[in-house]
C-alpha positions in Angstrom: -71.0 -106.3 37.2 -69.9 -103.5 39.4 -66.3 -104.7 39.1 -66.6 -104.7 35.3 -68.1 -101.2 35.2 -65.3 -99.9 37.5 -62.6 -101.4 35.1 -64.3 -99.8 32.1 -64.5 -96.4 34.0 -60.8 -96.5 34.9 -59.9 -97.4 31.3 -61.9 -94.5 30.0 -60.3 -92.1 32.4 -56.8 -93.3 31.4 -57.6 -92.8 27.7 -58.8 -89.3 28.3 -55.6 -88.5 30.3 -53.4 -89.8 27.5 -55.3 -87.9 24.9 -55.1 -84.7 27.0 -51.3 -85.2 27.4 -50.8 -85.8 23.7 -52.7 -82.6 22.8 -50.7 -80.5 25.3 -47.4 -81.9 23.9 -48.3 -81.0 20.3 -49.4 -77.4 21.1 -46.5 -74.9 20.4 -45.3 -72.6 23.1 -46.3 -69.0 22.3 -43.4 -66.6 22.7 -42.8 -62.9 21.7 -40.4 -62.7 18.7 -38.6 -59.7 17.4 -38.3 -59.8 13.6 -35.0 -58.4 12.3 -35.9 -56.0 9.5 -34.4 -56.9 6.1 -32.2 -53.9 5.1 -30.6 -53.6 1.7 -27.4 -51.6 2.1 -24.5 -51.1 -0.1 -21.2 -52.7 0.8 -18.9 -50.6 2.9 -16.4 -51.0 0.0 -18.8 -48.9 -2.2 -18.2 -45.8 -0.1 -15.1 -43.7 0.5 -14.0 -40.7 2.6 -12.7 -38.0 0.2 -11.5 -34.4 0.6 -12.9 -31.5 -1.3 -12.0 -27.8 -1.6 -14.9 -25.6 -2.3 -14.1 -22.1 -3.7 -16.3 -19.1 -3.9 -17.8 -19.1 -0.4 -17.0 -15.4 0.0 -20.0 -14.6 2.2 -22.5 -16.3 4.4 -25.1 -16.1 1.5 -22.6 -17.6 -0.9 -21.8 -20.4 1.5 -25.5 -21.2 2.0 -26.0 -21.3 -1.8 -23.1 -23.6 -2.3 -24.3 -25.9 0.5 -27.7 -26.1 -1.2 -26.1 -26.8 -4.5 -24.1 -29.7 -3.2 -27.1 -31.1 -1.4 -29.2 -31.1 -4.6 -26.4 -33.1 -6.2 -26.5 -35.7 -3.5 -23.5 -34.4 -1.5 -24.5 -33.3 2.0 -22.1 -30.7 3.4 -22.3 -27.6 5.4 -20.1 -24.9 3.8 -19.1 -21.9 5.9 -17.9 -18.5 4.8 -14.3 -18.6 3.8 -13.1 -15.4 2.3 -10.2 -15.5 -0.1 -9.4 -19.2 0.4 -11.1 -22.6 -0.3 -13.3 -24.2 2.3 -12.1 -27.8 2.9 -14.3 -30.6 3.9 -13.9 -34.4 4.2 -17.1 -36.3 3.4 -18.2 -39.9 3.0 -19.4 -40.5 -0.6 -20.7 -43.3 -2.8 -17.8 -44.3 -5.0 -20.0 -44.3 -8.1 -21.1 -40.7 -7.6 -20.6 -38.5 -10.7 -18.3 -35.8 -9.4 -18.2 -34.1 -12.8 -21.8 -33.2 -12.6 -21.4 -31.9 -9.1 -18.4 -29.7 -10.2 -20.4 -28.3 -13.1 -23.3 -27.5 -10.7 -21.0 -25.7 -8.3 -19.4 -23.7 -11.2 -22.9 -22.7 -12.3 -24.0 -21.4 -8.8 -24.9 -17.7 -9.0 -23.1 -16.6 -5.8 -23.2 -12.8 -5.0 -19.4 -12.6 -5.5 -19.2 -14.8 -8.6 -17.6 -12.1 -10.8 -14.7 -11.7 -8.2 -14.4 -15.3 -7.0 -16.0 -17.9 -9.2 -17.3 -21.0 -7.4 -15.5 -24.3 -8.1 -15.0 -27.7 -6.6 -11.7 -29.5 -6.3 -11.1 -33.2 -5.3 -7.9 -33.2 -3.3 -5.5 -36.1 -3.3 -2.5 -36.6 -1.0 0.9 -38.1 -1.9 4.7 -37.4 -1.3 5.1 -35.5 -4.6 8.3 -34.6 -6.2 8.7 -32.2 -9.2 8.8 -35.2 -11.5 5.6 -36.9 -10.1 3.8 -33.5 -10.0 4.5 -33.1 -13.7 3.4 -36.7 -14.4 0.2 -36.1 -12.4 -0.7 -32.9 -14.4 -0.1 -34.7 -17.7 -2.3 -37.7 -16.6 -5.1 -35.4 -15.6 -5.2 -34.0 -19.2 -6.3 -37.4 -20.4 -9.2 -37.7 -17.9 -12.6 -36.5 -19.1 -14.7 -34.6 -16.6 -11.8 -32.7 -15.0 -10.1 -29.4 -15.8 -6.4 -30.2 -15.9 -5.4 -26.6 -16.7 -7.0 -25.4 -13.5 -5.8 -28.3 -11.4 -2.5 -27.9 -9.5 0.0 -29.7 -7.3 1.5 -28.3 -4.1 4.7 -30.3 -3.8 5.5 -28.9 -0.3 2.2 -29.8 1.1 1.9 -33.1 -0.8 -1.5 -32.2 -2.3 -3.0 -32.5 -5.7 -6.2 -30.4 -6.3 -8.2 -31.8 -9.2 -10.7 -29.3 -10.7 -14.1 -31.0 -11.4 -15.5 -29.4 -14.4 -18.2 -31.7 -15.7 -19.0 -32.3 -19.4 -18.4 -36.0 -18.9 -19.2 -38.4 -16.0 -16.2 -39.0 -13.7 -16.0 -40.6 -10.3 -13.4 -40.4 -7.5 -12.3 -43.9 -8.4 -11.8 -43.0 -12.0 -9.3 -40.3 -11.1 -7.7 -42.2 -8.3 -7.1 -45.3 -10.5 -5.8 -43.3 -13.4 -3.2 -41.6 -11.1 -2.3 -44.9 -9.5 -1.9 -46.4 -12.9 0.6 -43.6 -13.7 2.7 -44.7 -10.7 1.5 -41.9 -8.4 0.6 -43.4 -5.0 -2.2 -41.0 -4.1 -4.6 -41.2 -1.2 -8.1 -39.7 -0.7 -7.4 -38.3 2.8 -4.2 -36.8 4.4 -4.1 -39.3 7.2 -6.2 -41.7 9.3 -8.4 -39.3 11.2 -11.8 -38.8 12.7 -13.8 -37.9 9.7 -15.9 -34.8 9.9 -17.2 -31.9 7.8 -15.2 -28.7 8.0 
């Protein structure tokens, strides 16, 4: 009787141990996890470094007003006083940004010296221009809506094409770039590979 009871006791203990082991094996190990946030960003190909010349920053007040004007149009830039000459900046923009609307806003800015030096915005392209390609570029600009071909100009010596952004029709940097390239003019958005910065 005692022997039978001992065997039953041992069997019961063994079953409990197996059940306990099985429960432990099924229980997941708790560990701290860091969830990577899901971020929706535009492809790097949707952005481009471009060069602008801002005219009309004849005083500190005018520069501040022009900076604010650009920012309200989605173009963050810090313009500084630049009497008698354009203020140049290289900025990273969305390639779908309507530059015509920004050019129109700049031209409408009521700077203190507007009567003497009207504000304007030029998108600058770079290429090894000749007199022939300069003329071809000027003719091509006349067919692009949103730019002012008459007030755009080419500096053959510097290899620069300044495209006046006038508004009146949506136009992007790619629109102008592709039109010029289509005309056989190998333009670039920046002068050279450089550390990009404002000013």
